[in-house]
VOGU-3710 file (C-alpha; in Angstrom, 3 decimals, decimal comma):
1> mgfmdrvrge> 0,000/0,000/0,000  1,436/3,351/-1,064  1,577/6,541/0,944  -1,489/8,065/-0,753  -3,524/4,884/-0,079  -2,675/5,114/3,595  -3,672/8,775/3,615  -6,956/8,014/1,854  -7,590/5,220/4,353  -7,495/7,734/7,165
11> fidilewtdd> -10,452/9,622/5,724  -14,035/8,463/6,296  -16,210/8,616/3,180  -19,514/7,104/4,408  -21,160/7,390/7,805  -24,105/5,061/8,487  -25,515/2,603/11,034  -27,579/-0,507/10,447  -28,985/-1,563/13,831  -28,790/-5,335/14,332
21> srdtivwrfp> -30,157/-5,239/17,896  -33,522/-4,451/19,478  -32,314/-2,660/22,589  -29,692/-0,088/21,486  -30,787/3,505/22,006  -27,537/5,331/21,120  -24,587/4,115/19,023  -21,367/6,105/18,481  -19,750/5,842/15,056  -16,289/4,221/15,611
31> ryeneikmga> -14,145/6,995/14,161  -11,169/6,649/16,533  -8,464/8,945/15,103  -9,731/8,930/11,536  -10,937/12,185/10,058  -14,224/12,700/8,287  -13,699/13,737/4,716  -15,411/16,958/3,691  -17,953/15,865/1,089  -18,431/12,458/2,731
41> klivresqva> -21,864/10,783/2,587  -24,043/10,666/5,707  -26,903/8,152/5,586  -29,551/8,443/8,291  -32,269/5,810/8,069  -35,862/6,017/9,193  -36,199/5,782/12,992  -32,709/7,325/13,372  -31,185/10,719/14,060  -27,473/11,596/13,669
51> vfvnmgriad> -25,920/14,009/16,154  -22,487/15,609/15,596  -20,483/16,454/18,725  -17,385/18,649/18,427  -14,996/19,252/21,328  -17,634/18,001/23,796  -20,378/20,267/22,450  -23,436/19,163/20,468  -23,273/20,713/17,010  -25,523/19,646/14,136
61> vfapgmyelq> -28,455/17,197/14,172  -29,565/15,361/11,020  -32,996/13,818/10,450  -33,513/10,735/8,194  -32,080/11,169/4,699  -28,774/11,139/2,759  -26,448/14,129/3,019  -23,181/15,259/1,476  -21,257/16,869/4,292  -20,240/20,375/3,324
71> tgnlpilstl> -19,772/23,561/5,288  -23,208/24,657/4,043  -25,157/21,884/5,833  -22,889/21,903/8,910  -23,593/25,479/10,058  -22,877/25,006/13,764  -19,848/22,795/13,234  -18,512/25,201/10,583  -18,796/28,045/13,072  -17,020/26,048/15,775
81> qgwkygfhsp> -14,238/25,014/13,363  -13,829/28,517/11,985  -14,291/27,615/8,287  -15,058/31,138/7,333  -13,930/30,778/3,725  -15,237/27,302/2,970  -11,940/25,515/3,618  -12,759/21,957/2,604  -10,299/20,033/4,762  -11,090/16,837/6,650
91> fkaevyfvtt> -12,430/17,357/10,175  -12,799/15,442/13,391  -16,109/15,107/15,182  -17,950/12,429/17,129  -21,107/11,150/15,439  -23,873/9,540/17,504  -26,787/7,701/15,896  -29,897/7,844/18,122  -32,818/5,442/17,654  -36,194/7,200/17,615
101> rqftdmkwgt> -38,463/4,166/17,180  -40,569/2,829/20,047  -38,965/0,339/22,419  -41,955/-1,874/23,218  -40,378/-4,596/25,377  -39,873/-2,513/28,520  -41,102/-4,213/31,722  -41,924/-2,952/35,202  -43,159/-4,373/38,503  -43,426/-3,592/42,209
111> qnpvtvrdpe> -40,765/-5,349/44,268  -42,591/-4,345/47,473  -46,357/-3,821/47,952  -47,832/-0,350/47,561  -50,041/0,551/50,530  -53,257/2,417/49,703  -56,479/3,244/51,550  -59,554/1,519/50,138  -63,050/2,899/50,899  -64,450/-0,618/51,537
121> fgmvrlrafg> -61,567/-2,718/52,902  -59,545/-0,001/54,622  -55,754/-0,159/54,327  -54,615/-2,721/51,739  -51,287/-3,592/50,102  -51,242/-3,955/46,325  -48,712/-5,388/43,890  -48,733/-4,690/40,162  -46,721/-5,374/37,021  -46,907/-4,722/33,296
131> gyaarvtdpa> -45,052/-3,191/30,371  -44,629/0,078/28,519  -43,197/1,617/25,369  -40,559/4,386/25,384  -39,380/6,688/22,581  -36,669/9,341/22,252  -38,191/12,724/21,415  -35,160/14,982/21,992  -31,852/13,269/21,013  -29,688/16,177/22,176
141> klltelagtd> -31,260/16,180/25,639  -30,952/12,401/25,869  -27,205/12,606/25,138  -26,569/15,331/27,684  -28,774/13,910/30,480  -28,548/10,107/30,158  -26,265/8,606/27,508  -23,272/10,929/27,822  -20,236/9,516/25,961  -21,392/5,889/26,215
151> pmfrteevee> -20,487/4,298/22,840  -23,474/1,901/23,050  -26,312/3,009/25,315  -28,906/0,240/25,837  -32,349/0,029/27,388  -31,083/-2,115/30,275  -29,138/0,881/31,546  -32,317/2,898/32,214  -34,908/0,201/33,031  -34,234/0,216/36,784
161> yfrqlivgkl> -34,404/4,020/36,907  -37,700/3,980/35,002  -39,079/1,221/37,266  -38,376/3,280/40,389  -40,024/6,294/38,803  -43,082/4,220/37,810  -43,550/2,722/41,289  -43,351/6,177/42,845  -46,030/7,484/40,495  -48,177/4,345/40,865
171> gtllgssgip> -48,656/4,788/44,612  -49,718/8,400/44,116  -52,114/7,464/41,318  -53,808/4,585/43,176  -54,069/6,558/46,382  -55,676/9,586/44,739  -57,869/7,824/42,164  -60,670/6,991/44,614  -61,344/3,739/42,712  -62,489/0,854/44,989
181> mldlaarqae> -60,150/-2,104/45,064  -62,730/-4,442/43,522  -63,090/-2,077/40,512  -59,366/-1,707/39,743  -59,318/-4,613/37,274  -62,101/-3,045/35,195  -60,244/0,284/35,020  -56,658/-0,885/34,452  -56,570/0,588/30,930  -57,697/3,987/32,208
191> lgdrlgkmlt> -55,099/3,943/34,996  -52,394/2,915/32,508  -53,188/5,865/30,222  -53,088/8,285/33,138  -49,792/6,925/34,415  -48,246/7,039/30,919  -49,164/10,714/30,616  -47,679/11,462/34,044  -44,393/9,806/33,038  -44,268/11,581/29,664
201> delavshgis> -44,812/14,967/31,263  -41,796/14,426/33,509  -39,397/12,515/31,240  -39,924/14,626/28,120  -38,742/17,774/29,875  -35,862/16,251/31,830  -34,577/13,472/29,542  -36,108/13,878/26,084  -38,137/10,631/26,350  -41,876/9,997/26,042
211> vpkfiienis> -44,014/7,019/27,115  -46,601/6,597/24,323  -48,052/3,384/25,794  -48,274/2,167/29,382  -49,908/-1,156/30,304  -50,965/-2,387/33,745  -51,148/-6,126/33,235  -52,202/-7,133/36,734  -52,988/-5,664/40,168  -52,943/-8,282/42,927
221> lppeveqaid> -53,535/-8,509/46,685  -51,603/-10,355/49,406  -52,489/-14,088/49,583  -54,236/-13,792/52,965  -56,526/-11,032/51,656  -57,311/-13,070/48,530  -58,244/-16,049/50,746  -60,598/-13,873/52,790  -62,272/-12,607/49,619  -62,592/-16,187/48,341
231> arsrmgiign> -64,247/-17,229/51,623  -66,635/-14,299/51,390  -67,491/-15,265/47,808  -68,153/-18,877/48,808  -70,528/-17,760/51,549  -72,370/-15,620/49,031  -72,757/-18,614/46,719  -73,664/-21,170/49,422  -75,949/-18,850/51,362  -77,776/-20,419/54,284
241> ldnyarmqaa> -76,282/-23,616/55,678  -79,687/-25,333/55,569  -79,861/-24,840/51,814  -76,356/-26,234/51,493  -77,356/-29,289/53,543  -80,377/-29,884/51,297  -78,157/-29,817/48,261  -75,685/-32,252/49,886  -78,513/-34,643/50,789  -79,939/-34,543/47,271
251> davrdaannp> -76,480/-35,260/45,835  -76,082/-38,237/48,196  -79,383/-39,749/47,035  -78,461/-39,226/43,388  -75,054/-40,879/43,872  -76,668/-43,833/45,638  -79,160/-44,229/42,774  -76,338/-44,187/40,217  -74,424/-46,993/41,974  -76,895/-49,923/42,460
261> ggagegiglg> -75,553/-53,285/43,638  -72,433/-51,788/45,174  -73,093/-53,584/48,464  -75,393/-56,324/49,773  -79,096/-55,847/49,261  -79,724/-55,445/52,991  -76,962/-52,857/53,338  -78,212/-51,062/50,248  -81,730/-50,934/51,689  -80,393/-49,572/54,972
271> lgmaagqqma> -78,357/-46,910/53,215  -81,396/-45,913/51,167  -83,518/-45,549/54,277  -80,800/-43,525/56,017  -80,406/-41,272/53,001  -84,152/-40,764/52,877  -84,246/-39,800/56,541  -81,350/-37,368/56,051  -83,018/-35,789/53,064  -86,289/-35,451/54,984
281> qafatpqqnq> -84,425/-33,724/57,807  -82,534/-31,455/55,414  -85,622/-30,439/53,441  -87,722/-29,768/56,536  -88,442/-26,124/57,272  -86,771/-24,539/60,327  -90,129/-24,540/62,162  -90,537/-28,249/61,478  -87,020/-28,938/62,705  -87,712/-27,391/66,125
291> paqqqpyapa> -88,236/-30,399/68,464  -91,096/-30,579/70,938  -88,670/-31,337/73,778  -87,576/-27,729/73,816  -90,812/-26,897/75,682  -91,060/-27,514/79,447  -92,321/-30,950/80,358  -96,107/-30,995/80,718  -98,873/-33,532/80,254  -99,938/-33,811/76,644
301> apapgggavp> -103,269/-32,346/75,655  -105,914/-34,821/74,524  -105,766/-35,462/70,820  -108,870/-35,343/68,635  -110,781/-38,603/68,982  -109,809/-39,199/72,592  -106,103/-40,077/72,067  -103,142/-38,300/73,644  -99,808/-37,054/72,223  -97,002/-38,449/74,377
311> pplpgqqqyq> -94,589/-35,909/75,935  -90,829/-35,960/75,169  -88,881/-38,605/77,058  -87,169/-37,322/80,213  -83,416/-36,689/79,761  -83,571/-36,353/75,981  -80,941/-33,874/74,670  -82,334/-30,412/74,009  -79,174/-28,548/72,920  -79,128/-25,603/70,498
321> wyvavdgqqq> -76,017/-25,922/68,346  -74,035/-23,288/66,476  -71,319/-23,943/63,866  -68,613/-21,744/62,269  -68,509/-21,984/58,452  -65,655/-20,037/56,750  -65,521/-17,641/59,697  -69,301/-17,063/59,760  -71,603/-18,220/62,588  -74,518/-20,426/61,489
331> gpydhatftg> -77,410/-21,612/63,713  -79,037/-22,319/66,044  -79,893/-25,948/65,172  -81,568/-28,490/67,394  -79,594/-31,639/68,134  -81,339/-33,849/65,580  -80,976/-31,316/62,774  -77,337/-30,693/63,628  -76,423/-34,381/63,632  -78,278/-34,671/60,320
341> hissgavrag> -75,965/-31,987/58,912  -73,009/-34,072/60,123  -74,368/-37,168/58,404  -74,942/-35,304/55,117  -71,426/-33,849/55,129  -72,487/-30,218/55,526  -70,739/-30,201/58,922  -67,303/-31,822/58,728  -64,487/-32,664/61,106  -62,396/-29,628/61,899
351> mlawrdgmgs> -65,327/-27,191/61,981  -65,924/-25,389/65,296  -69,164/-25,916/67,226  -70,693/-24,464/70,393  -73,751/-24,922/72,567  -74,976/-23,441/75,802  -72,846/-24,734/78,648  -69,591/-25,056/76,672  -66,743/-22,782/77,726  -65,465/-22,146/74,209
361> wqpvenvpel> -65,819/-23,229/70,586  -64,506/-26,755/69,995  -63,891/-28,906/66,890  -67,033/-30,934/66,349  -65,192/-34,258/66,543  -63,918/-33,355/70,061  -67,380/-32,664/71,515  -68,472/-35,786/73,494  -72,089/-35,640/72,280  -70,947/-35,545/68,653
371> aqhfratppp> -67,814/-37,696/68,657  -69,759/-40,872/67,825  -70,703/-39,415/64,442  -67,044/-39,196/63,410  -65,936/-42,692/64,293  -64,190/-44,641/61,574  -66,509/-46,736/59,414  -65,490/-50,141/57,994  -64,574/-50,308/54,305  -66,928/-51,948/51,790
381> lppqa> -67,001/-55,767/51,784  -64,881/-57,463/49,112  -66,843/-58,646/46,071  -68,422/-62,087/46,327  -66,460/-64,859/44,642
//
């Protein structure tokens, strides 16, 4: 290579950048010590802006297009270089290509819950996550405030800063919106638009960045609060425990009818009679379920036709039972009705029960009067050979 070839190799003829990544915001043209030839070609593609920096100062900015670099289209740089008479010598300047397209794969989330005051549930802690799109609107301001002299400025370098800014704005937005917690899911799009505008108003002025799209993907509650809401929903669906017991009894009869011959005929007949008695108890009205023995013992009045209705047997249990279902008190139930609920499965082991005379609520299987209903039952007989 001759001397003139080496000299020509020191001059840059074409300046361009083809972005092969999806996360580069700013890329500095690798000039090193080479000089840019006056008359060189500058190619700026769509979604790009080229910024010339001379001696640490931002000079000229070029929008998309192809340019031949002359003193005429480098007015600021020509002034800084002192080319008063159009001296067409090579020059040195740093060239930064800035991406102006939307970066749509930006993510955010709350590492710690945001505490807000809800009009229905009081003080609650919320978590949220989602995504957003960011775009450079002022390349010069971006270079001076964020990118600096970084030769390759990527989105990962600003994501944590943006996340902190988003979480700070999110708490203010949720706290001042006045939207009940149960309505947040239906208004996530509205809240996202409002938060995106708040971020744009701040970032555009300070950093030359806008947030054209902000998405709240999910707003969630702590697990213990979600469990309480689930329990409240179940109670709303089940309603009164008597209705639930009726449904359980009807299901038991249906299952027995769908499995004929599963045991001996005598056992099957006994089970059918027991299921019928349980269903009759479950479908009886509360007035019908009130036993006569709750009244003070007195001689029975003569029945029509000269007969008499016998009084309740002395010593028969006359308890009024209460049961806790998903944190809600149900009752009172007379003893026969309550044991019928145990037989139908509406009252299960582990549930708390109480009656007059007990010091505190106890698991139903630990109450002496009820323990016999939770004894282990033998398995079905093996099939006949």
